[in-house]
C-alpha positions in Angstrom: -9.7 -19.9 1.9 -9.4 -19.5 5.7 -12.4 -17.2 5.9 -14.4 -19.7 3.8 -13.5 -22.5 6.1 -14.5 -20.4 9.1 -17.9 -19.7 7.6 -18.4 -23.4 7.0 -17.5 -24.4 10.5 -19.7 -21.6 12.0 -22.7 -22.9 10.0 -22.1 -26.5 11.1 -21.5 -25.5 14.8 -24.6 -23.4 14.6 -26.7 -26.5 13.8 -25.1 -28.5 16.7 -25.5 -25.6 19.2 -29.1 -25.0 18.1 -30.0 -28.7 18.6 -28.5 -28.6 22.1 -30.3 -25.3 23.0 -33.7 -26.5 21.8 -33.2 -30.0 23.0 -34.8 -31.3 19.8 -32.7 -32.5 16.9 -35.7 -32.6 14.4 -36.7 -29.0 15.2 -33.1 -27.7 14.9 -32.8 -29.5 11.5 -36.0 -28.0 10.3 -35.0 -24.5 11.3 -31.6 -24.8 9.6 -33.0 -26.6 6.5 -30.9 -29.7 6.9 -31.6 -33.4 7.4 -31.2 -35.5 10.6 -28.6 -37.6 8.8 -26.5 -34.4 8.2 -26.8 -33.5 11.8 -25.6 -36.9 13.1 -22.8 -36.8 10.5 -21.6 -33.4 11.8 -22.0 -34.6 15.4 -20.0 -37.7 14.8 -17.2 -35.7 13.1 -17.2 -33.3 16.0 -16.9 -36.0 18.6 -14.1 -37.9 16.7 -12.0 -35.1 15.4 -13.0 -31.9 17.1 -13.8 -28.6 15.2 -11.1 -29.3 12.6 -13.1 -32.3 11.4 -15.9 -30.0 10.3 -13.8 -28.5 7.5 -14.8 -29.8 4.1 -12.0 -31.9 2.7 -11.2 -31.7 -0.9 -11.9 -34.9 -2.8 -9.5 -34.0 -5.6 -6.3 -36.1 -5.7 -3.4 -35.4 -8.0 -2.7 -38.0 -10.6 0.9 -38.6 -10.1 1.2 -40.7 -13.2 0.6 -37.6 -15.4 3.4 -35.6 -13.8 6.8 -35.2 -15.4 9.8 -36.9 -14.0 11.3 -35.4 -10.9 14.6 -34.7 -12.6 12.8 -32.8 -15.4 10.7 -30.9 -12.9 13.8 -29.8 -11.0 15.4 -28.7 -14.3 12.4 -26.5 -15.0 12.6 -25.0 -11.5 16.3 -24.2 -11.8 15.8 -22.7 -15.3 13.0 -20.4 -13.9 15.6 -19.0 -11.4 18.3 -18.9 -14.0 16.1 -17.0 -16.5 13.2 -15.4 -14.6 12.2 -13.2 -17.5 11.5 -16.0 -19.9 7.8 -17.1 -20.4 6.6 -20.6 -20.5 6.7 -21.0 -24.3 10.3 -19.8 -24.5 11.3 -22.0 -21.5 9.9 -25.0 -23.3 11.8 -24.1 -26.5 15.1 -23.5 -24.7 14.9 -26.7 -22.6 14.2 -28.6 -25.9 17.6 -27.4 -27.1 19.1 -29.0 -24.0 17.3 -32.3 -24.6 14.6 -31.7 -22.0 11.1 -32.1 -23.5 8.3 -30.4 -21.7 5.3 -28.6 -23.2 4.5 -25.0 -22.4 1.4 -26.1 -20.4 3.6 -28.5 -18.5 6.0 -25.7 -17.7 3.1 -23.7 -16.4 1.9 -26.6 -14.2 5.4 -27.0 -12.6 5.5 -23.3 -12.0 2.2 -23.4 -10.2 3.3 -26.2 -7.9 6.4 -24.3 -6.9 4.8 -20.8 -6.8 6.8 -19.5 -9.8 3.9 -18.7 -12.1 4.7 -15.1 -12.7 7.8 -12.9 -13.2 7.6 -11.3 -9.7 7.4 -14.7 -8.0 10.4 -16.0 -10.0 12.4 -12.9 -9.0 11.4 -13.4 -5.4 12.7 -17.0 -5.6 15.9 -15.7 -7.2 16.4 -13.1 -4.4 15.8 -15.8 -1.8 18.4 -18.0 -3.3 20.9 -15.2 -3.5 20.3 -14.4 0.2 20.7 -18.1 1.3 23.5 -19.3 -1.0 25.2 -16.0 -2.0 25.4 -17.0 -5.6 27.0 -14.8 -8.3 24.3 -13.3 -10.5 24.5 -13.8 -14.3 24.0 -10.9 -16.7 20.4 -12.1 -17.5 19.5 -12.2 -13.8 20.9 -8.7 -13.1 19.0 -7.4 -16.1 15.8 -9.0 -14.7 16.2 -7.5 -11.3 16.9 -4.1 -12.7 13.8 -4.4 -14.9 11.7 -5.2 -11.8 13.1 -2.2 -10.0 12.3 0.1 -12.9 8.8 -1.4 -13.3 8.2 -0.9 -9.5 9.2 2.7 -9.7 7.0 3.2 -12.8 4.1 1.8 -11.0 4.6 3.9 -7.9 6.5 1.4 -5.7 9.4 3.8 -4.7 12.6 2.6 -3.1 14.5 5.5 -1.6 17.6 5.5 0.8 18.6 9.0 1.6 17.8 12.7 0.7 18.6 13.3 -3.0 18.4 9.6 -3.9 15.1 10.1 -5.8 13.0 13.3 -6.3 9.5 13.5 -7.7 8.5 16.3 -10.0 5.1 17.2 -11.5 3.0 20.1 -13.0 -0.1 21.3 -11.2 -2.7 23.5 -13.0 -3.7 26.2 -10.4 -6.3 27.9 -12.5 -6.9 31.0 -14.7 -6.5 34.5 -13.2 -8.0 37.6 -14.7 -5.4 39.7 -16.4 -2.8 37.0 -16.1 -4.2 33.8 -17.8 -3.4 30.3 -17.0 -1.2 29.6 -13.9 0.8 26.4 -13.4 2.8 25.2 -10.4 6.0 23.3 -10.8 6.3 20.9 -7.9 9.3 18.9 -6.6 9.2 16.5 -3.6 12.1 14.6 -2.2 10.8 11.0 -1.7 13.0 10.4 1.4 12.7 13.5 3.4 9.4 14.7 1.9 10.8 18.2 1.6 8.9 20.0 -1.2 9.7 23.0 -3.5 7.2 24.8 -5.7 7.1 27.8 -8.0 4.4 29.3 -10.1 4.6 30.0 -13.8 2.3 31.2 -16.6 3.5 28.6 -19.0 4.1 24.8 -18.9 7.3 24.2 -20.9 10.6 22.4 -20.5 12.2 25.7 -19.5 9.9 26.2 -16.5 10.4 22.6 -15.4 14.2 23.0 -15.5 14.0 26.5 -13.9 12.4 25.0 -10.7 15.4 22.6 -10.4 17.9 25.4 -11.1 16.3 28.1 -8.9 15.0 26.1 -6.0 15.9 22.4 -5.8 19.6 22.0 -6.6 20.7 25.1 -4.6 18.8 23.7 -1.6 20.5 20.3 -1.8 23.9 21.8 -2.6 23.6 24.0 0.5 23.5 20.7 2.6 26.2 19.0 0.5 23.7 16.5 -1.1 23.7 15.5 -4.8 20.5 14.9 -6.7 20.8 11.5 -8.2 17.4 10.7 -9.9 14.1 12.4 -10.7 10.8 10.7 -11.3 8.3 12.5 -13.6 5.3 11.7 -15.8 5.5 11.6 -19.6 4.4 15.2 -20.2 6.0 17.2 -23.0 7.6 19.5 -20.4 9.6 16.5 -19.2 10.1 14.2 -22.2 11.5 14.8 -25.6 14.6 14.3 -27.7 17.6 14.6 -25.4 19.6 16.8 -27.8 16.8 19.4 -28.3 14.8 19.2 -25.1 15.7 21.9 -22.5 14.7 19.8 -19.5 16.5 16.7 -20.7 19.6 18.7 -21.5 19.5 20.2 -18.0 19.3 16.8 -16.4 22.2 15.5 -18.6 24.4 18.5 -17.7 23.9 17.9 -14.0 24.3 14.2 -14.3 20.7 13.4 -13.0 19.1 10.2 -14.0 15.5 10.5 -15.4 12.8 7.9 -14.5 9.3 8.1 -16.1 6.1 6.9 -14.6 3.7 4.4 -16.3 1.7 6.0 -19.2 -1.8 7.2 -18.3 -1.4 6.4 -14.7 -1.0 9.7 -12.7 -1.4 7.8 -9.4 2.1 6.3 -10.0 3.5 9.7 -9.1 1.4 9.7 -6.0 3.8 11.6 -3.8 3.3 14.8 -5.9 -0.4 14.1 -6.3 -0.9 14.0 -2.6 1.1 17.3 -2.2 -1.0 18.9 -4.9 -4.2 17.9 -3.0 -2.9 19.3 0.2 -1.7 22.6 -1.2 -5.0 23.0 -3.1 -7.1 22.4 0.1 -4.9 24.2 2.6 -3.7 27.2 0.5 -5.3 27.9 -2.9 -8.9 27.3 -1.9 -8.5 29.3 1.3 -6.6 32.2 -0.1 -8.5 32.4 -3.4 -9.4 36.0 -4.0 -7.5 37.2 -0.9 -3.9 36.9 -2.1 -2.6 38.7 -5.1 -0.6 36.7 -7.6 2.4 38.9 -7.2 2.7 37.9 -3.6 2.6 34.3 -4.4 5.0 34.3 -7.4 
């Protein structure tokens, strides 16, 4: 909106400056494709209100008569913070039970006026109220905040506080080597320290995914007295399955590691591993291809 206003002002000032430079209003208007009346209107606005007066003013005026009562509007706003996960239809139905009658579209209009029109904005308002007033959260509010945190992690918005707080693991297909077959790299990156561990395998299975943690990752963190709390992976079969039958899931359960999964069909959400894969491909595999024997890499 600001950029749009700047373009409008620049255009109007251009007409005024051109007329001053040419010393001829008619010629300036002809070059700019505007009438003399328009020029004098711009000039009058400039003289009376300065540059700000050149901004186009909206002629739309809210019809206050169509708005709901202030008490009802405040009730809707308070409910949005009380139950941030509820949509406009459900809010309308729930408020009806309390004797407050507002349509779903009316709820939406109130949300728009108070910048509460989506789940993230309502959570932002809740967080602001907690920070200002120190209110005690209800179970529904805690659930909504936890859901947002999980959604952010699933979409690549990672919150990390110390080494071992959250690790990212992924599988990288290196290529096919003659006499060996397919080669895969299991990758682990700590999201806080950016320390990475990697190991090559000829298969892509839950066993190999768990082996990297057992052989490289957990011993490294144990050496520094750090626990591994959570691991973020995609939804590949080497990471996901029935907990009682899946080797990787069993390994995480045994070591008390929480498992977080990325959003389906969105590899960019595990971007920290994807960037590492790009770097190791360009800086190692492509350079050393054909020069390093597999045995020296494994």
